[in-house]
mmCIF entry with sequence, helices, sheets and N, C-alpha, C, O atoms, coordinates in Angstrom:
data_MODEL
# 
_entry.id   MODEL 
# 
_entity.id                         1 
_entity.type                       polymer 
_entity.pdbx_number_of_molecules   1 
# 
_entity_poly.entity_id                      1 
_entity_poly.type                           'polypeptide(L)' 
_entity_poly.nstd_linkage                   no 
_entity_poly.nstd_monomer                   no 
_entity_poly.pdbx_seq_one_letter_code       MLTRFMGPRYRELAKNWIPTVGMWSAVGAVGLVWMTDWRLILDWVPYINGKFKKDD 
_entity_poly.pdbx_seq_one_letter_code_can   MLTRFMGPRYRELAKNWIPTVGMWSAVGAVGLVWMTDWRLILDWVPYINGKFKKDD 
_entity_poly.pdbx_strand_id                 A 
# 
loop_
_entity_poly_seq.entity_id 
_entity_poly_seq.num 
_entity_poly_seq.mon_id 
_entity_poly_seq.hetero 
1 1  MET n 
1 2  LEU n 
1 3  THR n 
1 4  ARG n 
1 5  PHE n 
1 6  MET n 
1 7  GLY n 
1 8  PRO n 
1 9  ARG n 
1 10 TYR n 
1 11 ARG n 
1 12 GLU n 
1 13 LEU n 
1 14 ALA n 
1 15 LYS n 
1 16 ASN n 
1 17 TRP n 
1 18 ILE n 
1 19 PRO n 
1 20 THR n 
1 21 VAL n 
1 22 GLY n 
1 23 MET n 
1 24 TRP n 
1 25 SER n 
1 26 ALA n 
1 27 VAL n 
1 28 GLY n 
1 29 ALA n 
1 30 VAL n 
1 31 GLY n 
1 32 LEU n 
1 33 VAL n 
1 34 TRP n 
1 35 MET n 
1 36 THR n 
1 37 ASP n 
1 38 TRP n 
1 39 ARG n 
1 40 LEU n 
1 41 ILE n 
1 42 LEU n 
1 43 ASP n 
1 44 TRP n 
1 45 VAL n 
1 46 PRO n 
1 47 TYR n 
1 48 ILE n 
1 49 ASN n 
1 50 GLY n 
1 51 LYS n 
1 52 PHE n 
1 53 LYS n 
1 54 LYS n 
1 55 ASP n 
1 56 ASP n 
# 
_struct_asym.id          A 
_struct_asym.entity_id   1 
# 
loop_
_struct_conf.conf_type_id 
_struct_conf.id 
_struct_conf.pdbx_PDB_helix_id 
_struct_conf.beg_label_comp_id 
_struct_conf.beg_label_asym_id 
_struct_conf.beg_label_seq_id 
_struct_conf.pdbx_beg_PDB_ins_code 
_struct_conf.end_label_comp_id 
_struct_conf.end_label_asym_id 
_struct_conf.end_label_seq_id 
_struct_conf.pdbx_end_PDB_ins_code 
_struct_conf.beg_auth_comp_id 
_struct_conf.beg_auth_asym_id 
_struct_conf.beg_auth_seq_id 
_struct_conf.end_auth_comp_id 
_struct_conf.end_auth_asym_id 
_struct_conf.end_auth_seq_id 
_struct_conf.pdbx_PDB_helix_class 
_struct_conf.details 
_struct_conf.pdbx_PDB_helix_length 
HELX_P HELX_P1 AA1 LEU A 2  ? PHE A 5  ? LEU A 2  PHE A 5  1 ? 4  
HELX_P HELX_P2 AA2 PRO A 8  ? MET A 35 ? PRO A 8  MET A 35 1 ? 28 
HELX_P HELX_P3 AA3 TRP A 38 ? LEU A 42 ? TRP A 38 LEU A 42 1 ? 5  
HELX_P HELX_P4 AA4 PRO A 46 ? ASN A 49 ? PRO A 46 ASN A 49 1 ? 4  
# 
_struct_conf_type.id          HELX_P 
_struct_conf_type.criteria    ? 
_struct_conf_type.reference   ? 
# 
loop_
_atom_site.group_PDB 
_atom_site.id 
_atom_site.type_symbol 
_atom_site.label_atom_id 
_atom_site.label_alt_id 
_atom_site.label_comp_id 
_atom_site.label_asym_id 
_atom_site.label_entity_id 
_atom_site.label_seq_id 
_atom_site.pdbx_PDB_ins_code 
_atom_site.Cartn_x 
_atom_site.Cartn_y 
_atom_site.Cartn_z 
_atom_site.occupancy 
_atom_site.B_iso_or_equiv 
_atom_site.pdbx_formal_charge 
_atom_site.auth_seq_id 
_atom_site.auth_comp_id 
_atom_site.auth_asym_id 
_atom_site.auth_atom_id 
_atom_site.pdbx_PDB_model_num 
ATOM 1   N N  . MET A 1 1  ? -20.887 -0.847 13.445  1.00 0.00 ? 1  MET A N  1 
ATOM 2   C CA . MET A 1 1  ? -21.532 -2.160 13.307  1.00 0.00 ? 1  MET A CA 1 
ATOM 3   C C  . MET A 1 1  ? -20.588 -3.305 13.584  1.00 0.00 ? 1  MET A C  1 
ATOM 4   O O  . MET A 1 1  ? -20.970 -4.293 14.212  1.00 0.00 ? 1  MET A O  1 
ATOM 5   N N  . LEU A 1 2  ? -19.377 -3.183 13.129  1.00 0.00 ? 2  LEU A N  1 
ATOM 6   C CA . LEU A 1 2  ? -18.353 -4.248 13.324  1.00 0.00 ? 2  LEU A CA 1 
ATOM 7   C C  . LEU A 1 2  ? -18.055 -4.378 14.848  1.00 0.00 ? 2  LEU A C  1 
ATOM 8   O O  . LEU A 1 2  ? -17.835 -5.479 15.352  1.00 0.00 ? 2  LEU A O  1 
ATOM 9   N N  . THR A 1 3  ? -18.054 -3.269 15.537  1.00 0.00 ? 3  THR A N  1 
ATOM 10  C CA . THR A 1 3  ? -17.702 -3.352 16.957  1.00 0.00 ? 3  THR A CA 1 
ATOM 11  C C  . THR A 1 3  ? -18.778 -4.096 17.716  1.00 0.00 ? 3  THR A C  1 
ATOM 12  O O  . THR A 1 3  ? -18.507 -4.571 18.819  1.00 0.00 ? 3  THR A O  1 
ATOM 13  N N  . ARG A 1 4  ? -19.965 -4.221 17.196  1.00 0.00 ? 4  ARG A N  1 
ATOM 14  C CA . ARG A 1 4  ? -21.081 -5.003 17.845  1.00 0.00 ? 4  ARG A CA 1 
ATOM 15  C C  . ARG A 1 4  ? -20.733 -6.486 17.870  1.00 0.00 ? 4  ARG A C  1 
ATOM 16  O O  . ARG A 1 4  ? -21.092 -7.212 18.797  1.00 0.00 ? 4  ARG A O  1 
ATOM 17  N N  . PHE A 1 5  ? -20.027 -6.914 16.835  1.00 0.00 ? 5  PHE A N  1 
ATOM 18  C CA . PHE A 1 5  ? -19.687 -8.352 16.747  1.00 0.00 ? 5  PHE A CA 1 
ATOM 19  C C  . PHE A 1 5  ? -18.350 -8.687 17.364  1.00 0.00 ? 5  PHE A C  1 
ATOM 20  O O  . PHE A 1 5  ? -18.100 -9.832 17.739  1.00 0.00 ? 5  PHE A O  1 
ATOM 21  N N  . MET A 1 6  ? -17.512 -7.716 17.470  1.00 0.00 ? 6  MET A N  1 
ATOM 22  C CA . MET A 1 6  ? -16.173 -7.887 18.061  1.00 0.00 ? 6  MET A CA 1 
ATOM 23  C C  . MET A 1 6  ? -16.160 -7.541 19.518  1.00 0.00 ? 6  MET A C  1 
ATOM 24  O O  . MET A 1 6  ? -16.604 -6.463 19.915  1.00 0.00 ? 6  MET A O  1 
ATOM 25  N N  . GLY A 1 7  ? -15.682 -8.395 20.272  1.00 0.00 ? 7  GLY A N  1 
ATOM 26  C CA . GLY A 1 7  ? -15.517 -8.125 21.732  1.00 0.00 ? 7  GLY A CA 1 
ATOM 27  C C  . GLY A 1 7  ? -14.294 -7.406 22.010  1.00 0.00 ? 7  GLY A C  1 
ATOM 28  O O  . GLY A 1 7  ? -13.525 -7.127 21.090  1.00 0.00 ? 7  GLY A O  1 
ATOM 29  N N  . PRO A 1 8  ? -14.045 -7.072 23.259  1.00 0.00 ? 8  PRO A N  1 
ATOM 30  C CA . PRO A 1 8  ? -12.834 -6.260 23.579  1.00 0.00 ? 8  PRO A CA 1 
ATOM 31  C C  . PRO A 1 8  ? -11.515 -7.006 23.230  1.00 0.00 ? 8  PRO A C  1 
ATOM 32  O O  . PRO A 1 8  ? -10.520 -6.404 22.828  1.00 0.00 ? 8  PRO A O  1 
ATOM 33  N N  . ARG A 1 9  ? -11.568 -8.344 23.407  1.00 0.00 ? 9  ARG A N  1 
ATOM 34  C CA . ARG A 1 9  ? -10.360 -9.116 23.128  1.00 0.00 ? 9  ARG A CA 1 
ATOM 35  C C  . ARG A 1 9  ? -10.001 -9.009 21.622  1.00 0.00 ? 9  ARG A C  1 
ATOM 36  O O  . ARG A 1 9  ? -8.836  -8.826 21.266  1.00 0.00 ? 9  ARG A O  1 
ATOM 37  N N  . TYR A 1 10 ? -11.002 -9.123 20.771  1.00 0.00 ? 10 TYR A N  1 
ATOM 38  C CA . TYR A 1 10 ? -10.707 -9.082 19.364  1.00 0.00 ? 10 TYR A CA 1 
ATOM 39  C C  . TYR A 1 10 ? -10.385 -7.680 18.869  1.00 0.00 ? 10 TYR A C  1 
ATOM 40  O O  . TYR A 1 10 ? -9.644  -7.536 17.897  1.00 0.00 ? 10 TYR A O  1 
ATOM 41  N N  . ARG A 1 11 ? -10.908 -6.661 19.494  1.00 0.00 ? 11 ARG A N  1 
ATOM 42  C CA . ARG A 1 11 ? -10.530 -5.284 19.169  1.00 0.00 ? 11 ARG A CA 1 
ATOM 43  C C  . ARG A 1 11 ? -9.096  -5.039 19.526  1.00 0.00 ? 11 ARG A C  1 
ATOM 44  O O  . ARG A 1 11 ? -8.380  -4.357 18.793  1.00 0.00 ? 11 ARG A O  1 
ATOM 45  N N  . GLU A 1 12 ? -8.650  -5.594 20.662  1.00 0.00 ? 12 GLU A N  1 
ATOM 46  C CA . GLU A 1 12 ? -7.250  -5.435 21.088  1.00 0.00 ? 12 GLU A CA 1 
ATOM 47  C C  . GLU A 1 12 ? -6.307  -6.130 20.079  1.00 0.00 ? 12 GLU A C  1 
ATOM 48  O O  . GLU A 1 12 ? -5.280  -5.595 19.662  1.00 0.00 ? 12 GLU A O  1 
ATOM 49  N N  . LEU A 1 13 ? -6.743  -7.391 19.708  1.00 0.00 ? 13 LEU A N  1 
ATOM 50  C CA . LEU A 1 13 ? -5.909  -8.098 18.732  1.00 0.00 ? 13 LEU A CA 1 
ATOM 51  C C  . LEU A 1 13 ? -5.780  -7.415 17.445  1.00 0.00 ? 13 LEU A C  1 
ATOM 52  O O  . LEU A 1 13 ? -4.694  -7.358 16.867  1.00 0.00 ? 13 LEU A O  1 
ATOM 53  N N  . ALA A 1 14 ? -6.917  -6.862 16.946  1.00 0.00 ? 14 ALA A N  1 
ATOM 54  C CA . ALA A 1 14 ? -6.907  -6.089 15.673  1.00 0.00 ? 14 ALA A CA 1 
ATOM 55  C C  . ALA A 1 14 ? -6.020  -4.872 15.782  1.00 0.00 ? 14 ALA A C  1 
ATOM 56  O O  . ALA A 1 14 ? -5.301  -4.548 14.836  1.00 0.00 ? 14 ALA A O  1 
ATOM 57  N N  . LYS A 1 15 ? -6.051  -4.197 16.901  1.00 0.00 ? 15 LYS A N  1 
ATOM 58  C CA . LYS A 1 15 ? -5.236  -3.008 17.101  1.00 0.00 ? 15 LYS A CA 1 
ATOM 59  C C  . LYS A 1 15 ? -3.708  -3.356 17.091  1.00 0.00 ? 15 LYS A C  1 
ATOM 60  O O  . LYS A 1 15 ? -2.860  -2.588 16.636  1.00 0.00 ? 15 LYS A O  1 
ATOM 61  N N  . ASN A 1 16 ? -3.448  -4.522 17.608  1.00 0.00 ? 16 ASN A N  1 
ATOM 62  C CA . ASN A 1 16 ? -2.012  -4.990 17.634  1.00 0.00 ? 16 ASN A CA 1 
ATOM 63  C C  . ASN A 1 16 ? -1.505  -5.381 16.260  1.00 0.00 ? 16 ASN A C  1 
ATOM 64  O O  . ASN A 1 16 ? -0.299  -5.305 16.022  1.00 0.00 ? 16 ASN A O  1 
ATOM 65  N N  . TRP A 1 17 ? -2.390  -5.807 15.322  1.00 0.00 ? 17 TRP A N  1 
ATOM 66  C CA . TRP A 1 17 ? -2.063  -6.270 14.036  1.00 0.00 ? 17 TRP A CA 1 
ATOM 67  C C  . TRP A 1 17 ? -1.976  -5.138 12.986  1.00 0.00 ? 17 TRP A C  1 
ATOM 68  O O  . TRP A 1 17 ? -1.516  -5.362 11.866  1.00 0.00 ? 17 TRP A O  1 
ATOM 69  N N  . ILE A 1 18 ? -2.434  -3.894 13.370  1.00 0.00 ? 18 ILE A N  1 
ATOM 70  C CA . ILE A 1 18 ? -2.410  -2.819 12.392  1.00 0.00 ? 18 ILE A CA 1 
ATOM 71  C C  . ILE A 1 18 ? -1.000  -2.512 11.847  1.00 0.00 ? 18 ILE A C  1 
ATOM 72  O O  . ILE A 1 18 ? -0.858  -2.374 10.632  1.00 0.00 ? 18 ILE A O  1 
ATOM 73  N N  . PRO A 1 19 ? 0.004   -2.404 12.651  1.00 0.00 ? 19 PRO A N  1 
ATOM 74  C CA . PRO A 1 19 ? 1.395   -2.142 12.074  1.00 0.00 ? 19 PRO A CA 1 
ATOM 75  C C  . PRO A 1 19 ? 1.881   -3.222 11.142  1.00 0.00 ? 19 PRO A C  1 
ATOM 76  O O  . PRO A 1 19 ? 2.471   -2.937 10.100  1.00 0.00 ? 19 PRO A O  1 
ATOM 77  N N  . THR A 1 20 ? 1.629   -4.490 11.522  1.00 0.00 ? 20 THR A N  1 
ATOM 78  C CA . THR A 1 20 ? 2.032   -5.613 10.691  1.00 0.00 ? 20 THR A CA 1 
ATOM 79  C C  . THR A 1 20 ? 1.359   -5.547 9.307   1.00 0.00 ? 20 THR A C  1 
ATOM 80  O O  . THR A 1 20 ? 2.004   -5.626 8.261   1.00 0.00 ? 20 THR A O  1 
ATOM 81  N N  . VAL A 1 21 ? 0.065   -5.403 9.366   1.00 0.00 ? 21 VAL A N  1 
ATOM 82  C CA . VAL A 1 21 ? -0.702  -5.372 8.088   1.00 0.00 ? 21 VAL A CA 1 
ATOM 83  C C  . VAL A 1 21 ? -0.278  -4.183 7.247   1.00 0.00 ? 21 VAL A C  1 
ATOM 84  O O  . VAL A 1 21 ? -0.168  -4.299 6.027   1.00 0.00 ? 21 VAL A O  1 
ATOM 85  N N  . GLY A 1 22 ? -0.044  -3.077 7.859   1.00 0.00 ? 22 GLY A N  1 
ATOM 86  C CA . GLY A 1 22 ? 0.460   -1.892 7.072   1.00 0.00 ? 22 GLY A CA 1 
ATOM 87  C C  . GLY A 1 22 ? 1.774   -2.120 6.479   1.00 0.00 ? 22 GLY A C  1 
ATOM 88  O O  . GLY A 1 22 ? 2.020   -1.678 5.357   1.00 0.00 ? 22 GLY A O  1 
ATOM 89  N N  . MET A 1 23 ? 2.662   -2.799 7.173   1.00 0.00 ? 23 MET A N  1 
ATOM 90  C CA . MET A 1 23 ? 4.018   -3.056 6.640   1.00 0.00 ? 23 MET A CA 1 
ATOM 91  C C  . MET A 1 23 ? 3.947   -4.022 5.463   1.00 0.00 ? 23 MET A C  1 
ATOM 92  O O  . MET A 1 23 ? 4.588   -3.793 4.437   1.00 0.00 ? 23 MET A O  1 
ATOM 93  N N  . TRP A 1 24 ? 3.149   -5.137 5.602   1.00 0.00 ? 24 TRP A N  1 
ATOM 94  C CA . TRP A 1 24 ? 2.976   -6.060 4.547   1.00 0.00 ? 24 TRP A CA 1 
ATOM 95  C C  . TRP A 1 24 ? 2.268   -5.491 3.319   1.00 0.00 ? 24 TRP A C  1 
ATOM 96  O O  . TRP A 1 24 ? 2.546   -5.891 2.188   1.00 0.00 ? 24 TRP A O  1 
ATOM 97  N N  . SER A 1 25 ? 1.380   -4.584 3.548   1.00 0.00 ? 25 SER A N  1 
ATOM 98  C CA . SER A 1 25 ? 0.729   -3.832 2.435   1.00 0.00 ? 25 SER A CA 1 
ATOM 99  C C  . SER A 1 25 ? 1.776   -3.000 1.693   1.00 0.00 ? 25 SER A C  1 
ATOM 100 O O  . SER A 1 25 ? 1.778   -2.968 0.462   1.00 0.00 ? 25 SER A O  1 
ATOM 101 N N  . ALA A 1 26 ? 2.635   -2.350 2.404   1.00 0.00 ? 26 ALA A N  1 
ATOM 102 C CA . ALA A 1 26 ? 3.679   -1.539 1.749   1.00 0.00 ? 26 ALA A CA 1 
ATOM 103 C C  . ALA A 1 26 ? 4.604   -2.449 0.914   1.00 0.00 ? 26 ALA A C  1 
ATOM 104 O O  . ALA A 1 26 ? 4.971   -2.112 -0.211  1.00 0.00 ? 26 ALA A O  1 
ATOM 105 N N  . VAL A 1 27 ? 4.957   -3.561 1.469   1.00 0.00 ? 27 VAL A N  1 
ATOM 106 C CA . VAL A 1 27 ? 5.895   -4.517 0.837   1.00 0.00 ? 27 VAL A CA 1 
ATOM 107 C C  . VAL A 1 27 ? 5.194   -5.062 -0.400  1.00 0.00 ? 27 VAL A C  1 
ATOM 108 O O  . VAL A 1 27 ? 5.836   -5.263 -1.431  1.00 0.00 ? 27 VAL A O  1 
ATOM 109 N N  . GLY A 1 28 ? 3.918   -5.298 -0.317  1.00 0.00 ? 28 GLY A N  1 
ATOM 110 C CA . GLY A 1 28 ? 3.151   -5.824 -1.484  1.00 0.00 ? 28 GLY A CA 1 
ATOM 111 C C  . GLY A 1 28 ? 3.027   -4.776 -2.567  1.00 0.00 ? 28 GLY A C  1 
ATOM 112 O O  . GLY A 1 28 ? 3.103   -5.112 -3.749  1.00 0.00 ? 28 GLY A O  1 
ATOM 113 N N  . ALA A 1 29 ? 2.834   -3.491 -2.200  1.00 0.00 ? 29 ALA A N  1 
ATOM 114 C CA . ALA A 1 29 ? 2.784   -2.454 -3.153  1.00 0.00 ? 29 ALA A CA 1 
ATOM 115 C C  . ALA A 1 29 ? 4.071   -2.265 -3.877  1.00 0.00 ? 29 ALA A C  1 
ATOM 116 O O  . ALA A 1 29 ? 4.066   -2.093 -5.095  1.00 0.00 ? 29 ALA A O  1 
ATOM 117 N N  . VAL A 1 30 ? 5.183   -2.289 -3.179  1.00 0.00 ? 30 VAL A N  1 
ATOM 118 C CA . VAL A 1 30 ? 6.532   -2.157 -3.765  1.00 0.00 ? 30 VAL A CA 1 
ATOM 119 C C  . VAL A 1 30 ? 6.772   -3.436 -4.688  1.00 0.00 ? 30 VAL A C  1 
ATOM 120 O O  . VAL A 1 30 ? 7.309   -3.309 -5.789  1.00 0.00 ? 30 VAL A O  1 
ATOM 121 N N  . GLY A 1 31 ? 6.393   -4.559 -4.245  1.00 0.00 ? 31 GLY A N  1 
ATOM 122 C CA . GLY A 1 31 ? 6.540   -5.775 -5.047  1.00 0.00 ? 31 GLY A CA 1 
ATOM 123 C C  . GLY A 1 31 ? 5.704   -5.704 -6.329  1.00 0.00 ? 31 GLY A C  1 
ATOM 124 O O  . GLY A 1 31 ? 6.132   -6.166 -7.387  1.00 0.00 ? 31 GLY A O  1 
ATOM 125 N N  . LEU A 1 32 ? 4.522   -5.125 -6.219  1.00 0.00 ? 32 LEU A N  1 
ATOM 126 C CA . LEU A 1 32 ? 3.658   -4.986 -7.431  1.00 0.00 ? 32 LEU A CA 1 
ATOM 127 C C  . LEU A 1 32 ? 4.310   -3.988 -8.388  1.00 0.00 ? 32 LEU A C  1 
ATOM 128 O O  . LEU A 1 32 ? 4.265   -4.233 -9.593  1.00 0.00 ? 32 LEU A O  1 
ATOM 129 N N  . VAL A 1 33 ? 4.913   -2.880 -7.942  1.00 0.00 ? 33 VAL A N  1 
ATOM 130 C CA . VAL A 1 33 ? 5.584   -1.970 -8.848  1.00 0.00 ? 33 VAL A CA 1 
ATOM 131 C C  . VAL A 1 33 ? 6.801   -2.628 -9.435  1.00 0.00 ? 33 VAL A C  1 
ATOM 132 O O  . VAL A 1 33 ? 7.123   -2.393 -10.599 1.00 0.00 ? 33 VAL A O  1 
ATOM 133 N N  . TRP A 1 34 ? 7.475   -3.429 -8.683  1.00 0.00 ? 34 TRP A N  1 
ATOM 134 C CA . TRP A 1 34 ? 8.698   -4.145 -9.186  1.00 0.00 ? 34 TRP A CA 1 
ATOM 135 C C  . TRP A 1 34 ? 8.309   -5.177 -10.213 1.00 0.00 ? 34 TRP A C  1 
ATOM 136 O O  . TRP A 1 34 ? 9.012   -5.336 -11.211 1.00 0.00 ? 34 TRP A O  1 
ATOM 137 N N  . MET A 1 35 ? 7.207   -5.892 -10.005 1.00 0.00 ? 35 MET A N  1 
ATOM 138 C CA . MET A 1 35 ? 6.880   -6.984 -10.995 1.00 0.00 ? 35 MET A CA 1 
ATOM 139 C C  . MET A 1 35 ? 6.229   -6.461 -12.272 1.00 0.00 ? 35 MET A C  1 
ATOM 140 O O  . MET A 1 35 ? 6.301   -7.089 -13.328 1.00 0.00 ? 35 MET A O  1 
ATOM 141 N N  . THR A 1 36 ? 5.586   -5.287 -12.150 1.00 0.00 ? 36 THR A N  1 
ATOM 142 C CA . THR A 1 36 ? 4.923   -4.700 -13.369 1.00 0.00 ? 36 THR A CA 1 
ATOM 143 C C  . THR A 1 36 ? 5.829   -3.742 -14.032 1.00 0.00 ? 36 THR A C  1 
ATOM 144 O O  . THR A 1 36 ? 6.976   -3.568 -13.621 1.00 0.00 ? 36 THR A O  1 
ATOM 145 N N  . ASP A 1 37 ? 5.322   -3.094 -15.082 1.00 0.00 ? 37 ASP A N  1 
ATOM 146 C CA . ASP A 1 37 ? 6.051   -2.093 -15.773 1.00 0.00 ? 37 ASP A CA 1 
ATOM 147 C C  . ASP A 1 37 ? 6.126   -0.851 -14.819 1.00 0.00 ? 37 ASP A C  1 
ATOM 148 O O  . ASP A 1 37 ? 5.103   -0.207 -14.587 1.00 0.00 ? 37 ASP A O  1 
ATOM 149 N N  . TRP A 1 38 ? 7.291   -0.525 -14.283 1.00 0.00 ? 38 TRP A N  1 
ATOM 150 C CA . TRP A 1 38 ? 7.362   0.538  -13.301 1.00 0.00 ? 38 TRP A CA 1 
ATOM 151 C C  . TRP A 1 38 ? 6.953   1.857  -13.859 1.00 0.00 ? 38 TRP A C  1 
ATOM 152 O O  . TRP A 1 38 ? 6.397   2.677  -13.127 1.00 0.00 ? 38 TRP A O  1 
ATOM 153 N N  . ARG A 1 39 ? 7.208   2.120  -15.165 1.00 0.00 ? 39 ARG A N  1 
ATOM 154 C CA . ARG A 1 39 ? 6.825   3.400  -15.767 1.00 0.00 ? 39 ARG A CA 1 
ATOM 155 C C  . ARG A 1 39 ? 5.319   3.512  -15.828 1.00 0.00 ? 39 ARG A C  1 
ATOM 156 O O  . ARG A 1 39 ? 4.799   4.623  -15.719 1.00 0.00 ? 39 ARG A O  1 
ATOM 157 N N  . LEU A 1 40 ? 4.614   2.459  -15.991 1.00 0.00 ? 40 LEU A N  1 
ATOM 158 C CA . LEU A 1 40 ? 3.167   2.572  -16.034 1.00 0.00 ? 40 LEU A CA 1 
ATOM 159 C C  . LEU A 1 40 ? 2.604   3.088  -14.767 1.00 0.00 ? 40 LEU A C  1 
ATOM 160 O O  . LEU A 1 40 ? 1.656   3.874  -14.780 1.00 0.00 ? 40 LEU A O  1 
ATOM 161 N N  . ILE A 1 41 ? 3.187   2.650  -13.608 1.00 0.00 ? 41 ILE A N  1 
ATOM 162 C CA . ILE A 1 41 ? 2.654   3.019  -12.340 1.00 0.00 ? 41 ILE A CA 1 
ATOM 163 C C  . ILE A 1 41 ? 3.212   4.348  -11.904 1.00 0.00 ? 41 ILE A C  1 
ATOM 164 O O  . ILE A 1 41 ? 2.481   5.186  -11.374 1.00 0.00 ? 41 ILE A O  1 
ATOM 165 N N  . LEU A 1 42 ? 4.533   4.563  -12.123 1.00 0.00 ? 42 LEU A N  1 
ATOM 166 C CA . LEU A 1 42 ? 5.180   5.760  -11.594 1.00 0.00 ? 42 LEU A CA 1 
ATOM 167 C C  . LEU A 1 42 ? 4.914   7.009  -12.456 1.00 0.00 ? 42 LEU A C  1 
ATOM 168 O O  . LEU A 1 42 ? 5.296   8.118  -12.081 1.00 0.00 ? 42 LEU A O  1 
ATOM 169 N N  . ASP A 1 43 ? 4.250   6.816  -13.624 1.00 0.00 ? 43 ASP A N  1 
ATOM 170 C CA . ASP A 1 43 ? 3.802   7.964  -14.419 1.00 0.00 ? 43 ASP A CA 1 
ATOM 171 C C  . ASP A 1 43 ? 2.657   8.719  -13.718 1.00 0.00 ? 43 ASP A C  1 
ATOM 172 O O  . ASP A 1 43 ? 2.347   9.854  -14.078 1.00 0.00 ? 43 ASP A O  1 
ATOM 173 N N  . TRP A 1 44 ? 2.051   8.094  -12.742 1.00 0.00 ? 44 TRP A N  1 
ATOM 174 C CA . TRP A 1 44 ? 0.986   8.714  -12.014 1.00 0.00 ? 44 TRP A CA 1 
ATOM 175 C C  . TRP A 1 44 ? 1.524   9.554  -10.813 1.00 0.00 ? 44 TRP A C  1 
ATOM 176 O O  . TRP A 1 44 ? 0.775   10.329 -10.218 1.00 0.00 ? 44 TRP A O  1 
ATOM 177 N N  . VAL A 1 45 ? 2.771   9.397  -10.483 1.00 0.00 ? 45 VAL A N  1 
ATOM 178 C CA . VAL A 1 45 ? 3.364   10.124 -9.347  1.00 0.00 ? 45 VAL A CA 1 
ATOM 179 C C  . VAL A 1 45 ? 3.827   11.471 -9.957  1.00 0.00 ? 45 VAL A C  1 
ATOM 180 O O  . VAL A 1 45 ? 4.624   11.496 -10.895 1.00 0.00 ? 45 VAL A O  1 
ATOM 181 N N  . PRO A 1 46 ? 3.315   12.572 -9.410  1.00 0.00 ? 46 PRO A N  1 
ATOM 182 C CA . PRO A 1 46 ? 3.602   13.896 -10.049 1.00 0.00 ? 46 PRO A CA 1 
ATOM 183 C C  . PRO A 1 46 ? 5.100   14.231 -10.123 1.00 0.00 ? 46 PRO A C  1 
ATOM 184 O O  . PRO A 1 46 ? 5.554   14.620 -11.199 1.00 0.00 ? 46 PRO A O  1 
ATOM 185 N N  . TYR A 1 47 ? 5.865   14.111 -9.090  1.00 0.00 ? 47 TYR A N  1 
ATOM 186 C CA . TYR A 1 47 ? 7.272   14.474 -9.083  1.00 0.00 ? 47 TYR A CA 1 
ATOM 187 C C  . TYR A 1 47 ? 8.114   13.579 -9.995  1.00 0.00 ? 47 TYR A C  1 
ATOM 188 O O  . TYR A 1 47 ? 9.009   14.072 -10.681 1.00 0.00 ? 47 TYR A O  1 
ATOM 189 N N  . ILE A 1 48 ? 7.844   12.299 -10.012 1.00 0.00 ? 48 ILE A N  1 
ATOM 190 C CA . ILE A 1 48 ? 8.630   11.353 -10.785 1.00 0.00 ? 48 ILE A CA 1 
ATOM 191 C C  . ILE A 1 48 ? 8.227   11.471 -12.244 1.00 0.00 ? 48 ILE A C  1 
ATOM 192 O O  . ILE A 1 48 ? 9.060   11.301 -13.135 1.00 0.00 ? 48 ILE A O  1 
ATOM 193 N N  . ASN A 1 49 ? 6.964   11.760 -12.494 1.00 0.00 ? 49 ASN A N  1 
ATOM 194 C CA . ASN A 1 49 ? 6.501   11.893 -13.866 1.00 0.00 ? 49 ASN A CA 1 
ATOM 195 C C  . ASN A 1 49 ? 7.309   12.889 -14.659 1.00 0.00 ? 49 ASN A C  1 
ATOM 196 O O  . ASN A 1 49 ? 7.619   12.601 -15.815 1.00 0.00 ? 49 ASN A O  1 
ATOM 197 N N  . GLY A 1 50 ? 7.670   14.026 -14.133 1.00 0.00 ? 50 GLY A N  1 
ATOM 198 C CA . GLY A 1 50 ? 8.416   15.044 -14.805 1.00 0.00 ? 50 GLY A CA 1 
ATOM 199 C C  . GLY A 1 50 ? 9.875   14.610 -15.121 1.00 0.00 ? 50 GLY A C  1 
ATOM 200 O O  . GLY A 1 50 ? 10.474  15.151 -16.050 1.00 0.00 ? 50 GLY A O  1 
ATOM 201 N N  . LYS A 1 51 ? 10.421  13.707 -14.414 1.00 0.00 ? 51 LYS A N  1 
ATOM 202 C CA . LYS A 1 51 ? 11.818  13.268 -14.624 1.00 0.00 ? 51 LYS A CA 1 
ATOM 203 C C  . LYS A 1 51 ? 12.003  12.411 -15.923 1.00 0.00 ? 51 LYS A C  1 
ATOM 204 O O  . LYS A 1 51 ? 13.073  12.422 -16.532 1.00 0.00 ? 51 LYS A O  1 
ATOM 205 N N  . PHE A 1 52 ? 10.985  11.708 -16.306 1.00 0.00 ? 52 PHE A N  1 
ATOM 206 C CA . PHE A 1 52 ? 11.064  10.754 -17.368 1.00 0.00 ? 52 PHE A CA 1 
ATOM 207 C C  . PHE A 1 52 ? 10.246  11.155 -18.566 1.00 0.00 ? 52 PHE A C  1 
ATOM 208 O O  . PHE A 1 52 ? 9.364   10.404 -18.982 1.00 0.00 ? 52 PHE A O  1 
ATOM 209 N N  . LYS A 1 53 ? 10.504  12.307 -19.135 1.00 0.00 ? 53 LYS A N  1 
ATOM 210 C CA . LYS A 1 53 ? 9.818   12.758 -20.279 1.00 0.00 ? 53 LYS A CA 1 
ATOM 211 C C  . LYS A 1 53 ? 10.234  11.946 -21.492 1.00 0.00 ? 53 LYS A C  1 
ATOM 212 O O  . LYS A 1 53 ? 11.411  11.629 -21.662 1.00 0.00 ? 53 LYS A O  1 
ATOM 213 N N  . LYS A 1 54 ? 9.231   11.600 -22.363 1.00 0.00 ? 54 LYS A N  1 
ATOM 214 C CA . LYS A 1 54 ? 9.557   10.811 -23.576 1.00 0.00 ? 54 LYS A CA 1 
ATOM 215 C C  . LYS A 1 54 ? 10.062  11.748 -24.642 1.00 0.00 ? 54 LYS A C  1 
ATOM 216 O O  . LYS A 1 54 ? 9.501   12.820 -24.866 1.00 0.00 ? 54 LYS A O  1 
ATOM 217 N N  . ASP A 1 55 ? 11.147  11.327 -25.309 1.00 0.00 ? 55 ASP A N  1 
ATOM 218 C CA . ASP A 1 55 ? 11.688  12.122 -26.379 1.00 0.00 ? 55 ASP A CA 1 
ATOM 219 C C  . ASP A 1 55 ? 11.064  11.744 -27.702 1.00 0.00 ? 55 ASP A C  1 
ATOM 220 O O  . ASP A 1 55 ? 11.529  10.827 -28.380 1.00 0.00 ? 55 ASP A O  1 
ATOM 221 N N  . ASP A 1 56 ? 10.005  12.454 -28.070 1.00 0.00 ? 56 ASP A N  1 
ATOM 222 C CA . ASP A 1 56 ? 9.275   12.224 -29.320 1.00 0.00 ? 56 ASP A CA 1 
ATOM 223 C C  . ASP A 1 56 ? 9.759   13.029 -30.404 1.00 0.00 ? 56 ASP A C  1 
ATOM 224 O O  . ASP A 1 56 ? 9.241   12.942 -31.517 1.00 0.00 ? 56 ASP A O  1 
# 
């Protein structure tokens, strides 16, 4: 449906911006983890979750 509204010029522009948008998304995700409580987010990662067991 979206290709109906986008001409070949805009499709080519969108294809060229995919790596840039992907990189900024990754930077934003790392920034979000850095700004928030990193344990809250990294507890959902299976490998890292086992490294930081709580001593209760």
